[in-house]
N, C-alpha and C positions, 0 to 999 in steps of 0.2 A: 408403547402406550403413553399418551400424552394426556396430562391432566393440568388444567391452567397453562401456565407457562412451561411447566416442568416435563421431563421425561420420567415416569414412574416406572416403568419396567420396560427390558428388553428380551426377547426371545423369539422363538419359531412357532410357526403354526403346529399345533399338537401338542406343544409342551408348554405353552403360556396361555392361560386362562383368560379369555375375553370377556369381560362383563358383559351382561346383556343389555342391549339398547344403546351402545356407544356407537358412535359414527366410525364406519371403517373406510379407509382409504386404500384402494388397491394400488400396488406397486410391482404387480406382477412383471416380470422381464425387466425390471428396472434395477439400476445401482443406486442405492439408498447411503447417503453420506452426510457427514456434518456439513454445515453451511460454510462457504468458503471465506478466507480472510483475503484482503489485499492490503499489505502493510505500507505502500506508498503510494497515496493517490492525492490529488490536488483537486477538491472539489471546486475550488474557485476558477478554474479554467476548464475549457470544454473542447479541446482541439484545434482552436484558433491559432494561425501561424504567427501573428503579429502581437507580441506579448504587451508593448507599449501602447498599442491602440487597444487592446482588450482591457489593460488596467485603467486606462483613463477614461474609458466610455462606460464601463459596467461596474466600476467600485462600488457605486451606490445601491447596485441591484443584486449584489452577490447574496445576501441574506434572504431577501424575499423570494428570488428567481433562481440565479444561478447554482448556488449549492444544494439547495432543495431538488433541483432537477437531476444533479449530479448524483446525489445520494439514491433518488429513486431508481436511476438507470442503474446504478450498481447493484442495488437489491435484487431487481428482475433479473440480472445476470447470474444470480446465485451467490453473490457477495452479502453475508449476513453480518460481518464485522469489518471495519477498515480503519487504517490509521492515516488520518488527514494531516499532512506535514507541510503547512504554511498557509496562513491566510489570515485576515484583521482578526484581532481577538475577539471583539465582541459578536462579529459573524460566526465564528467558529463555535463559540460557547452556545449561541443562541440555536444555531442550527442542530447542534448535537443533542441539546437538551430538549427542543421539540420533538425529534425522534423519539428520544426516550420516553416522552411523555404520551407518545402515539398520535401527535398533532399532524405529522407529515410522515410519509413512508421513507424508509432508508435503512442502512444498516446501522448497527451499534457502532457509533464513530468514537474513536479516540484521537483527540486533537492536539496539536502543538501550538496552535496561534502562530504568532510570528516568528520567522526564523530569528536566532541569535547570531550576529556576525560582527566583524570589527566595524564596518561602515556600511550602511543600506546603499544599494545602487539608487542613482536618480530616479525621483518620482516613484519609489517603491515602499515609503517609509510607513505606509499604513500596515504593511506585512513584513517588513524586515527591521529589526531594532539593532541600532549599532551599540557597541561596548567601547567605554572609554575608561579604562582602569580597573582595578579588581573591585573597588566598591561599587561601581556601575554595574559591573557583571552580575554581582550577587543581587543588587537592586533590582535588575531587569528580570532576573529569573524568579524573584520574590513576587514580583508584580505578576508573572503569569501563572506561579503556583498559587497565590491568593485568589486570583480570577477563576481558578479550577481546571486549568489544562491537565492533560493526562501524561504528556511526553514533552520533552525539551528538544528542539532541534536546532543543531550547532552546525554553521557552515563556517567556510574561511578560517577555521581555527588556525591555520599556518600563518595568517596576517595578525594574529593576537600575540601578545606576550604569553608566554608558557604560564604565567601567574594569571592573567585573565582567563584563558582557556580553563585552567585548572579550577578557577573560582566558579566558572559555569557549572562544571560538573558536580563539583562538591556542594554547591548550593541546592541544585537540582536533586542529588541523593539525599541530602537532609530533609526534603519534602517528600521523599519516597518516589520520585519521577524519575523514570528512565532517560537516557540522553541518546538520541540518534545523530550520527556524525557524518556529514559528507565524507566522500573517499574518492574526490576526482583527483586530487594531485598526491604524489606520495608522501610529501610532509604533512598532508592532512591527514593521512592514516598514521604515519609515526607519532604525531602529537597525540592523535586520539587515542592511540593504544597507551601513550605515556600517562594521559589524564585519566583514563578509565571510561571512555565511551562504551555504551552498553551494546549499541548495533550501528553497524556501518551501512551507507546507502550507496548503491551503484558499483559499478566495475571499474569505472573511472580509468585515469591514467592515459587518456586520449588515445592515439595512436600507437603508443609504446606497446611492443609486443607481449609483455608479461610484467608482474609484480618483480621488483627487485629482490635480491636473495634475502637482504637484511630485514625487509618488511614481512616476507614468508617465515623468517625465523621469529620474528616477534610475535606474529600471530599465532604460531606454533606454541610458543612458550605461554601465551595468554590462554590459548584454548587448553592447554594442559592443566590450568589452576582449576581443578574440579571445586574447590570451596568457593570459588567466585561465581559459579554457575556458568552456562554456555555463553560464549561469545556469538553474538548473531550477526548477520550479513545478508542484506536484501539486494541482489545483484540487479535488478532492473535491466534486463537485457533486451527484452522484445520491441521495445520501440525502436531501438538501434538496429536490432537484428532484422526486422522486418520492412524497414524502411525503403529499400530497393524494390522489393517486390509491391508494395503499396504504390511506389512512384510509377512503376512500370505496369500495373494493373490498377488503376484507381477506381475502379468498380465498387470496390469495397467502401469507398467513402460515401457512397450513394445509399448505405444500409439505413433506412429511416429510424432504427432503434435509438440512435443519438438524439433524435428530435425531441424525445418524451419531455413534457412539461416545458419545452422552451418555446419562446413566442416565436412566429413567423420572422420577425425582423431580425432576431439574434441568429436563427437556422440560415438566414439567407447572408448574413455577415460572415459567419463561420464558412459557409459554402465558397463565397467569394474569396476569402483568404487561401482556400485550398485549390484555387484553380491551376497552379502551377506546382505540383509537387517537387519537380526536379529543381527549382529555383530558390527554395527556402534556404536562409542563410544558417538556421539552426541545424541542418542535416548535411552540409556541404563536405564535412570531414567524415560523414558516417561510412562511405565506401571504404575509406582506408582503416577506419576503427573497427568495422565488422569483422575481418579477419582475425582480430586479437581476442575477441570476446569469448569465444569457446576456451582457449587457452587460459585465460584469466579466471573463468567459471571453473575449469577443472582445477587449477592451482587452490582456489577457495575450497572446493569440494573435498580436496586431499589435505587441507590444512587444519581441519579439526574443528571449523566454525560450523554452526548451524545455520543453514541458509533458510531464508523466508521468501516466499511469493509476495512480490511488489513490483508494481509496474511502472510509476511515474504518470499514472493514467491522467489525462487531460492534457498533456502536451501536444504540440502540433500533430494533428492526424490520428491522435489515440483518443479513444472515445471510452467513457466509463462502462458502455454497455458491452464492450468487446475486449478490453485490455487484459483482465485477468485470465481468460481462457488462453488467449494468446501467449502469455507468458508461460504458463503450463506446457503448452503446446511445443514451444521452443526448447524448453527443459528437457522434455521426453523424447520428441521426435527429431530434434536437432542435435542436442546434446547428449542424447542417450541416458538420461537420469531416469532412476526406477520409478516408475509411475506412483507406487505405493507412499514412496519417500517423498516425490513431489507433493503427493495430495495431503502428506502428513506436514509439509512446509506450507500448506495453505490453509490447514485446520488445526492440527495440535500444537504444533511449535509457535505459531503466532500467539495464542493463548498463554502459553508460558512464558513468551517474551513481554506480555502486557500483564502478567501477574493475574490472570483470570482463568486459569485451567481447571480450576474447581468449579468454575461456572458453565463453561462451552469449551469447544475445541474437539470435543469427541461425543458419540452417541452413546451416552451412559446413563444410569439411574441418577436422579438428582440434579441433572444439569438442565441448563435451558434448552428447549426444543427448537434449535436452529438446525434445520435440517433441509437437505436438497435430494432431487433424485432425477436421474436421466435414463432415459429409455436406451437399455444396452450394456455392454460391459466396459466401463469406464478405465480399468486398468489395461484393457486391450486397445481402446480406442479413446484416449485422454480428450480427444477433439470434440467428444460428444458434449462437453461442458460448453461449447458455444451455443448451445440451445438447451437451456435447463429447463426441464418439464415442470418441475414442482419445487417451489420454495416454501418453507415454513419458518417463520421467525418468531420467537417467543411463544410458541404454541400456536401461532395463528397462520392460517394458509393464506398467502399473499400473491400466489400465483400457481 
C-alpha cells in the first residue's frame, strides 16, 4: 500500500485491509520487486563507438539533451536508482537535481562528477581532473564535495604517489563520501586496498587469466574486517561478455528503445558509428579477455566481497535501455549466480553501499515506493527484466 511517496503497508489479500476508494493496481501473475539499481552508468555517453568525436561534438548538450535522455531510458528499463560515474560537474549536479525536483524523468541519480586521476587524458579536462601533490588532491576532492557530489571516483591511482591517493580517500571520507576505484591493473587494486577504497569497479587485468594470489589475500583480509562494513565490487562484465554475440548478430543494435528523447541527428550519428562492430578498437582484445571473466568473477564471489550490479552503460554498443538486465542475465544464466542474490545485488546491497538502505532497496513499510513488476517468475527467468511491465518511482507510476 502506497501513500504519497512511501510504502505504508505490505501484506497479502485477505490479511491486509485495503481502505475503501483507493486505486488498486493488479499484479496478478507478476513478480513484484524493488526498483533496480545500476551502480556504474555513464549518462554522458549513449553507445557511440568514437569517444573523441562524441566528446568534442556533444559536450555542450550533455546537460539539456544527452544525460536526460540516458536517465529516461534507464527509468523505463526498471532502474529507479543509478550511480553516474564520470561527467562534467555542473551537468552532473543539474541533471540529478532536476530529476529530484520532478522536472525530468529518471532514476534517483548519485553522481561523482569528474574522475580524479593523476593527469587527464587529452581533451577530457571537462570531466577528468588531474592531481598534482597532496594539497591539490585534497583541494580537488573538497571542490567536488562542496558542489554536492555523492561519491568520488578515483582512477589511475597506481600513477599517483601513495600520499596523493591516500589524500583523495581521506578527504572524501572526511566529507562522508564513498570512494569508488578503478580496478583495471593489479597495482590499482593493491593501492586501492591500502588506501581504503570503498568499492572497486570492473574485473580488469586485461587478458590475464586470474587475480594474483597476493591480491586475493588482501581482498580476503579486508573483507574479514566486519567493523569496516562490506567491501563492495562492481564487476561490469556484460559489455565484454556479450560483445562477440552483438558483433555477430547486430540486429540487437536496431532496437529503437535507445532512441528515446534523442534527436534524429544524434541517433543517425550513433548508428553510423556502429556500422562495423567487428572493427571497433575498443573491443579488439575482448575475444581474449572474455574467457577470463568467469574465473575472475568467481574469484570475487569466493573472496568475501559484496558484488553489485553495474554495467558501464553507455560504452560502445551498450545502451541505457538494455544494459542492466543484460548484466543480470550474464550473472545468472552464464555464470550460474543465484537469482535472488543477483537481485539483491541490484536492489538491497546498492542501497547499503550508498548509505540509503533506510530509504530504498527493499519493499518495506516506511521506504520510498520504488517498485517494478514483470509478468512471470523472475527467479526462474531473470531475462524477463528485459521488458519491465510496470515502474513506480517515488510512489508515482511512470510505466
